[in-house]
Structure formats: structure tokens, C-alpha cells
Phi, psi and omega in degrees: 000168184263000186292339179286336187304135174277154174296330176294325180296327175289316184292325183293334183278325184271345185304311178304316177300314187294334181285321171302313184291325177289319174297308186300314180296323179281323181291337180250005187301318184279000184222012189291146182264132181273144180258164181309142183292160173272116187280342181296349181261004175068238183262006183283096185293352170281306190286335182282326189299141175209137185230174175296333186293317177313305188288325185286311176303317183291325178296313184298323177288324175297317178309306187296322178289321180284338176281328188249341183215076191280355168260005185294151171271140184212133172232111174258142178321317193255034181304330182292336182258348188289143169282339187254001172313316183303338194263342180275144180298330183198158169240017195258146172290142168175210178296321185295159174294123178230128178273133172240152174221139160241107185300326180214091178284117187097044183302319183297322178293320175308299184301328184269008177085009181278165185256000173289026180251158189232171159246122190233122177243132174236167172226121180247133173210141181053040178064019179230151170291134177247343179187164175204151181218122187245117179252135175252094187299315186301323185271356178044069178200168172211165184231145165221154182220148177242123181314121179086355183243009177088192181237141182236146185239138176208158169292150180314327195255010175271151180280169185292331178284346168270354181293143182262144178297144177248144184232154177298130178283159177310143175291123175236012194213143171253023186274136173238130177276119179258122171295167201321310198263016194249020183293338172296346174286348183303315183293331181287322188268345189308333181277344179247327190224149159286152177225149169225121185251134176292338184283328188233339192257358180291144185206144179285343175297330179211159188296131183285159172295153180223150175306317173305338179298338177289327180299338192245017177081356187271003171223147182267334191181163175227130174244121186248130169301322180217138169267101181283134186296335188268355184207281188298323181288323176305320181281339176295319180295317178293317175300318174303316176296334174280352181113006176283172178251134182226140188200172169290173179296330182270005179087007183272165174313139176253350172242141024268170185264082172264147181057029179279131178243134176063030172064031178230147171251124181285135178054107174230140175255133170237115190237145186285332176204183196286321177296311178298322176300318178293316175299320179293318175298313184291326173298315184285329178303336185252003185254134169288127184244000000 
């Protein structure tokens, strides 16, 4: 079985494939073909977007995993359309080691020509994140994190051993990122924070806010209606490894992942520091959601 594997063992195997995937995604971005939208996400134009790149990158990662770790458990975002899902031992969350993949996180950004899209790998075991790897193809860099060890940053073509420790940059913003369905929180937060909601503030005319902005002090916090275990929750894990504060809306622990449905955790706060976290918890405690 693969439960003895360390996250770095898996990352070392996948990194060459992910470099190819990153170059592929960049080279076809301007002419990529759009697939029929995923209807299960309603009117969320981020979640419904799907391209040939999503499907091809997932296939490439599946190929590498099945070649080197044939008994591994794996959940890829496009599992319903994949030819390879049936060859993995399981796609389910649990005590066993599970690798997850979002092949293009930020497909809407990708389609609209922005550079803030990522390939996200996570490793979950015993209902906790054990590691994460985030590739940013257009920016030719990657981040990786191991539970309890912090976050490391490198050029896309550097080896994992050459990655350097990353630290939270000084805070330079009072902006809060609100996920798609949370525009109603703008009025709740207006006295203390500037807000940017992906559901109503996204525009082709200017660079959109990104979760990774928090790493660089350009976001004071993020409020998510749901933390998806393959993407937004992975970045929450990395933010926590950097020293940010992550919790449920009520301020409770968000890991371990018991009773998670559809690979989503309801209601997450990611705050740059404890002071901001407490303000957000207090605001949400009196807000109808």
C-alpha cells in the first residue's frame, strides 16, 4: 500500500509531469477550447468553467500516479469525465492517504487571459492535510507545504530541495476577499474593511483578487462559503502553515475533516492575524448568512 509514502516522495515524482503540464497550459491558453459547462454548480461562473486543459492535465497526473503508485487513492476534480477514475483504489476521503488534484484552479482566470491560475495537488491522510503543492504556470513558480514545516517557494525549474522558506509579508491592505455567494457580507464589513467579492466584483478590466494575495500582505482575510478540499481549503492549509489563522465561522477548528460532504467544508475564515480573525468572527456572529 501507499500509506507509508511521504508527501515529498509524491511531489518528487509528480514535479516533472507538472512542469510539462504548466508549459502546456501556458502554450494553449490563448486558443484553448472550452468544454460544456459543469451544470452542478449553478450560476457560479468560476466553478462551471471547464476547458480541454483541465481534462488533459488531470489525465497527465493520473498517468504519473498510476505508473508509480498504482494502489494510491486519488480524487481529481474531473473524476466524472476521466477515463482513469476506475483504475484508482478509491476516490474517497478517510484514514488512507488520498491525493487530490485541481488541474486548473481559476479556470475563469485562465479563459480570460489572467496569469493567476494554478495546478493544485494536496495530500490528505487521517482526515488532515499532510502536504500541498501549488504550481503557478504563467508565473513559472511553485509553492509547497508539509504539515508542521511551513511553506516553501521556488522557480518552476528548481528542485524541491532548492525551494526557500516563505514568510507572511507585512500587511499592507484592509481588503477582505469574499467568495462567490457572499456579497451580502459587504454591508456587514464596510465599517472595518474594504471588500472584494468574486461574484460581483470580477472584471476583465483589472487584475482580480487572489487567495495567494494574503501570503504577500495584500489581503487581510478571506471568507469562504465553502472550503473545497481540492483548492480553496488547500490554500487555507498553506496560509495556516505561514502563520495565518483559519477556522470555521464560529472560530472553531476546521480540521480534521469529519463529516465532510462532496469534498467541501462549510464556512471558512482565513485571517492574516488573530486580531483580524476575531473581528471577522464577531462580524459573522451577528450576520444572517
